[in-house]
C-alpha positions as CSV (number, residue, x, y, z in Angstrom):
1,X,0.0,0.0,0.0
2,X,1.3,3.4,-0.9
3,X,2.1,5.8,1.9
4,X,-0.3,8.8,2.0
5,X,1.5,12.0,1.2
6,X,4.3,10.6,-0.9
7,X,2.7,11.6,-4.2
8,X,-0.1,14.0,-3.3
9,X,-0.3,17.1,-1.2
10,X,-1.8,16.8,2.2
11,X,-3.1,19.3,4.8
12,X,0.1,18.9,6.7
13,X,2.0,20.0,3.5
14,X,-0.3,23.1,3.2
15,X,0.3,24.0,6.9
16,X,4.0,23.9,6.4
17,X,3.8,26.4,3.6
18,X,1.8,29.1,5.3
19,X,3.1,32.2,7.0
20,X,1.5,33.3,10.3
21,X,-0.7,35.7,8.4
22,X,-2.2,32.7,6.4
23,X,-0.5,33.6,3.1
24,X,1.7,31.2,1.1
25,X,5.3,31.4,2.5
26,X,8.3,32.2,0.5
27,X,10.1,28.9,0.5
28,X,13.9,28.8,1.0
29,X,15.0,26.4,-1.7
30,X,17.6,24.4,0.2
31,X,17.6,21.7,-2.5
32,X,18.3,24.1,-5.4
33,X,21.6,23.6,-7.3
34,X,23.7,25.4,-9.8
35,X,24.1,23.5,-13.1
36,X,25.3,26.2,-15.5
37,X,26.0,23.6,-18.2
38,X,22.3,23.7,-19.2
39,X,22.4,27.5,-19.5
40,X,25.5,27.3,-21.9
41,X,24.3,24.5,-24.1
42,X,23.5,25.3,-27.7
43,X,20.1,23.8,-28.6
44,X,19.2,22.6,-32.1
45,X,16.1,20.9,-33.5
46,X,17.0,17.3,-34.5
47,X,16.4,15.9,-37.9
48,X,14.7,12.7,-36.6
49,X,11.4,12.4,-34.6
50,X,13.5,10.6,-32.0
51,X,16.6,12.7,-31.9
52,X,19.1,13.6,-34.6
53,X,21.4,11.9,-37.1
54,X,24.9,13.2,-37.8
55,X,27.1,12.3,-40.7
56,X,30.8,12.4,-39.9
57,X,33.8,11.9,-42.2
58,X,35.8,8.9,-41.1
59,X,38.4,8.8,-43.9
60,X,40.1,11.1,-46.4
61,X,40.7,10.2,-50.1
62,X,44.1,9.1,-51.2
63,X,46.1,11.6,-53.1
64,X,49.6,11.2,-54.7
65,X,52.2,12.9,-56.8
66,X,52.4,11.8,-60.4
67,X,54.8,11.8,-63.2
68,X,54.1,12.9,-66.8
69,X,52.3,10.2,-68.8
70,X,51.5,8.3,-65.6
71,X,48.0,8.2,-64.2
72,X,46.6,8.5,-60.6
73,X,44.3,6.0,-59.1
74,X,40.8,7.5,-58.2
75,X,39.8,7.4,-54.5
76,X,37.1,8.7,-52.2
77,X,36.5,9.7,-48.7
78,X,34.5,7.6,-46.2
79,X,31.7,8.7,-43.9
80,X,29.6,7.2,-41.1
81,X,26.2,8.2,-39.6
82,X,25.7,8.5,-35.8
83,X,22.2,8.7,-34.2
84,X,21.8,10.5,-30.9
85,X,18.5,9.9,-29.1
86,X,16.3,12.3,-27.3
87,X,14.3,11.6,-24.2
88,X,11.0,12.8,-22.6
89,X,11.4,14.1,-19.1
90,X,8.0,14.6,-17.5
91,X,6.4,15.4,-14.2
92,X,2.8,15.8,-13.0
93,X,1.4,17.8,-10.1
94,X,-2.1,17.1,-8.7
95,X,-3.6,18.8,-5.6
96,X,-7.1,18.5,-4.2
97,X,-9.0,21.7,-5.3
98,X,-10.5,22.2,-1.8
99,X,-7.1,21.9,-0.3
100,X,-5.5,24.3,-2.6
101,X,-8.3,26.8,-2.2
102,X,-7.8,27.1,1.6
103,X,-7.3,30.7,2.7
104,X,-7.7,31.9,-0.9
105,X,-4.0,31.1,-1.7
106,X,-4.8,28.9,-4.8
107,X,-2.5,30.6,-7.4
108,X,0.4,31.4,-5.1
109,X,0.4,27.8,-3.8
110,X,0.4,26.3,-7.3
111,X,3.2,28.7,-8.3
112,X,5.2,27.6,-5.3
113,X,4.7,23.9,-6.2
114,X,5.6,24.5,-9.9
115,X,9.0,26.0,-8.9
116,X,9.9,22.8,-7.2
117,X,9.1,20.8,-10.3
118,X,11.2,23.1,-12.5
119,X,14.2,22.7,-10.1
120,X,13.7,18.9,-10.1
121,X,13.6,18.7,-13.9
122,X,16.7,20.9,-14.2
123,X,18.7,18.8,-11.8
124,X,17.6,15.6,-13.6
125,X,18.4,17.0,-17.0
126,X,21.9,18.1,-15.8
127,X,22.5,14.7,-14.2
128,X,21.6,12.9,-17.5
129,X,23.8,15.3,-19.5
130,X,26.8,14.0,-17.6
131,X,25.9,10.5,-16.5
132,X,22.9,9.3,-18.6
133,X,23.2,5.9,-20.3
134,X,20.8,5.2,-23.1
135,X,22.2,1.8,-23.5
136,X,21.2,0.5,-20.1
137,X,18.3,2.9,-19.6
138,X,16.6,3.3,-23.0
139,X,14.2,6.0,-21.7
140,X,17.2,8.3,-21.1
141,X,19.6,9.9,-23.5
142,X,23.4,9.2,-23.4
143,X,25.5,11.7,-21.5
144,X,29.2,12.6,-21.6
145,X,30.6,10.2,-19.1
146,X,29.6,7.1,-21.1
147,X,31.1,8.6,-24.2
148,X,34.4,9.4,-22.6
149,X,35.0,6.5,-20.2
150,X,38.1,4.6,-21.2
151,X,41.8,5.3,-21.7
152,X,41.9,2.7,-24.4
153,X,38.9,3.8,-26.6
154,X,39.3,5.6,-29.9
155,X,38.7,9.0,-28.2
156,X,41.0,8.3,-25.3
157,X,43.2,11.3,-26.3
158,X,40.3,13.5,-25.1
159,X,40.7,12.2,-21.5
160,X,43.3,13.7,-19.1
161,X,43.9,11.5,-16.0
162,X,44.5,13.5,-12.8
163,X,46.0,10.6,-10.9
164,X,43.2,9.6,-8.5
165,X,42.2,6.1,-7.7
166,X,39.4,4.2,-6.0
167,X,35.8,5.4,-6.2
168,X,36.0,8.9,-4.6
169,X,36.8,10.7,-7.8
170,X,35.2,13.6,-9.7
171,X,35.7,15.0,-13.2
172,X,36.3,18.3,-14.9
173,X,34.7,18.8,-18.3
174,X,35.7,21.2,-21.1
175,X,32.9,21.5,-23.7
176,X,33.0,23.8,-26.7
177,X,29.3,24.2,-27.4
178,X,28.3,24.9,-31.0
179,X,26.3,23.7,-34.0
180,X,29.2,21.7,-35.4
181,X,30.8,20.5,-32.2
182,X,28.5,19.5,-29.2
183,X,25.0,20.7,-28.4
184,X,21.7,19.9,-27.0
185,X,18.9,18.6,-29.2
186,X,15.1,18.4,-29.2
187,X,13.2,16.0,-31.5
188,X,12.1,17.1,-35.0
189,X,8.8,18.9,-34.9
190,X,8.8,19.4,-31.2
191,X,9.1,22.5,-29.0
192,X,12.4,23.5,-27.5
193,X,12.8,23.9,-23.7
194,X,10.8,23.0,-20.7
195,X,7.0,23.1,-21.3
196,X,4.3,23.7,-18.6
197,X,0.7,22.9,-19.3
198,X,-1.9,24.1,-16.9
199,X,-4.7,21.4,-17.1
200,X,-6.8,23.4,-14.7
201,X,-9.4,21.7,-12.6
202,X,-10.0,18.1,-13.7
203,X,-11.8,15.1,-12.1
204,X,-9.8,12.1,-11.4
205,X,-10.4,8.7,-9.9
206,X,-8.7,7.8,-6.7
207,X,-8.4,4.2,-7.8
208,X,-9.0,2.2,-11.0
209,X,-12.3,0.7,-12.0
210,X,-15.9,1.7,-12.5
211,X,-17.7,3.1,-9.5
212,X,-14.7,4.2,-7.6
213,X,-14.2,7.6,-5.9
214,X,-14.0,10.9,-7.9
215,X,-11.9,13.9,-6.9
216,X,-11.5,17.4,-8.4
217,X,-7.9,18.4,-8.5
218,X,-5.8,21.2,-10.0
219,X,-3.5,19.4,-12.5
220,X,-0.2,20.6,-14.0
221,X,2.0,18.8,-16.5
222,X,5.7,19.6,-17.0
223,X,7.6,18.1,-20.0
224,X,11.0,18.6,-21.5
225,X,12.1,16.7,-24.7
226,X,15.9,16.9,-24.8
227,X,19.0,15.0,-25.7
228,X,22.7,15.5,-26.4
229,X,24.6,15.3,-29.7
230,X,28.4,15.1,-29.8
231,X,29.0,15.9,-33.5
232,X,32.8,16.1,-33.1
233,X,34.3,14.2,-30.2
234,X,37.4,16.4,-30.3
235,X,35.5,19.3,-28.9
236,X,34.9,17.7,-25.5
237,X,37.7,16.9,-23.0
238,X,37.4,15.1,-19.6
239,X,39.7,15.7,-16.7
240,X,39.1,12.4,-15.0
241,X,40.2,10.8,-11.7
242,X,40.3,14.0,-9.6
243,X,40.7,12.4,-6.2
244,X,38.3,14.2,-3.9
245,X,40.0,12.8,-0.7
246,X,43.2,14.6,-1.8
247,X,41.6,18.0,-2.1
248,X,41.8,18.7,1.6
249,X,45.3,20.3,1.5
250,X,47.5,22.1,-1.0
251,X,50.3,19.6,-0.8
252,X,48.2,16.5,-1.5
253,X,45.9,17.9,-4.1
254,X,46.3,17.3,-7.8
255,X,47.5,20.3,-9.8
256,X,44.1,21.1,-11.2
257,X,45.4,24.0,-13.3
258,X,47.9,21.7,-15.0
259,X,45.0,19.2,-15.8
260,X,43.0,22.1,-17.2
261,X,45.9,23.2,-19.4
262,X,46.3,19.7,-20.8
263,X,42.6,19.6,-21.5
264,X,42.7,22.9,-23.4
265,X,45.1,21.4,-25.9
266,X,42.8,18.4,-26.6
267,X,40.4,20.8,-28.4
268,X,41.6,21.4,-32.0
269,X,40.2,25.0,-32.2
270,X,39.2,27.1,-29.2
271,X,37.4,29.6,-31.5
272,X,35.0,27.0,-32.8
273,X,32.1,26.9,-30.5
274,X,31.8,28.3,-26.9
275,X,34.4,26.5,-24.7
276,X,33.6,26.3,-21.0
277,X,35.0,24.3,-18.1
278,X,32.7,22.7,-15.6
279,X,33.5,21.2,-12.1
280,X,31.8,20.8,-8.8
281,X,32.3,23.1,-5.8
282,X,34.9,21.0,-4.1
283,X,37.1,21.0,-7.1
284,X,36.6,24.7,-7.9
285,X,37.3,25.6,-4.3
286,X,40.7,23.9,-4.5
287,X,41.5,25.4,-7.9
288,X,40.8,28.8,-6.4
289,X,43.1,28.1,-3.4
290,X,45.9,26.7,-5.6
291,X,45.8,29.7,-7.9
292,X,45.0,32.5,-5.4
293,X,48.3,34.2,-6.1
294,X,47.9,33.9,-9.9
295,X,45.0,36.4,-9.9
296,X,47.3,39.2,-9.0
297,X,50.6,37.9,-10.5
298,X,49.2,37.4,-14.0
299,X,48.7,33.6,-13.9
300,X,46.1,31.5,-15.7
301,X,43.2,32.1,-13.3
302,X,41.3,35.4,-13.7
303,X,37.9,36.8,-12.9
304,X,35.7,38.4,-15.6
305,X,32.2,39.8,-15.9
306,X,30.0,37.8,-18.2
307,X,26.5,39.1,-18.7
308,X,26.9,41.2,-15.6
309,X,28.0,38.2,-13.5
310,X,31.5,37.6,-11.9
311,X,32.8,34.5,-13.6
312,X,36.0,32.6,-12.9
313,X,38.1,32.3,-16.1
314,X,41.0,30.1,-17.1
315,X,43.0,31.1,-20.2
316,X,40.0,33.1,-21.4
317,X,37.5,30.3,-20.9
318,X,34.8,30.5,-18.2
319,X,35.0,28.0,-15.3
320,X,31.5,27.2,-14.0
321,X,29.8,25.1,-11.3
322,X,28.0,21.9,-12.1
323,X,26.6,20.6,-8.8
324,X,25.5,17.3,-10.4
325,X,29.2,16.3,-10.9
326,X,29.5,13.7,-8.2
327,X,32.4,12.8,-5.9
328,X,31.9,9.1,-6.2
329,X,33.1,8.4,-9.7
330,X,35.0,5.2,-10.3
331,X,38.6,5.4,-11.7
332,X,38.7,5.9,-15.5
333,X,41.3,3.5,-16.8
């Protein structure tokens, strides 16, 4: 039997969201996170109803010098097609109309609840962008970690190992977002971005079958169709095996700035796309400590204003927080 209150709003929930004057309280979002990767991603409509198909060149034609009166053998290039799938991320909110109408706070309460759904969907989308695996979970799309997860794969040159071991590692990512490099996708013919549909007041059954109870609820649907396309694998680099347990002191920590420097040279052209570094707070904190003198002495780490915000920058590329980057990654080998 399902536990009451796990999926529907109760009077206890309402009581916890009211100020002493009976109005809906401003909720402190203790569970909110910063996942700036989603803000930076370039979004493009796919060419398939289920995602997008990319044609990549896998081989160049053979050319040669020739002598007079001596022919040259014709040749051709080779190509391959790669399909990237999109996924449907969805959430539904239902609250008893009589409950929501208490004290005349219907709209403010529904708005408060909607904010929590938006935050949950943003966190889930960011997590899938990094760790999603469409091979083992077909309802998801495939994220970055699955694509760059071995030092013996064809794209191993895009991975810089920071020296950590065990299962307490994290990663740094450098992504050059752009139409020809790596970008987000939404299926052909669909709408980009997170969609909210206010279903209004609807009557639902509280269990299946004819003759069961009826209930009027306010219903909201939240949906986001999204995926990730890596058109050119050379425009993503992973700084893997950043040992979190070693980030407690300067002497034991990996030289994060060196790892980031190596990563920058894995991208063929830093002017193609919008390159940005992403790391979690623990890693960024240690990077700041390791480079605190560089800010004034002209080293690699600087601070710049981007769209009116103070943003850490490394060699001209923004360094941003992604709270979904875990500290329990296995060693990439």
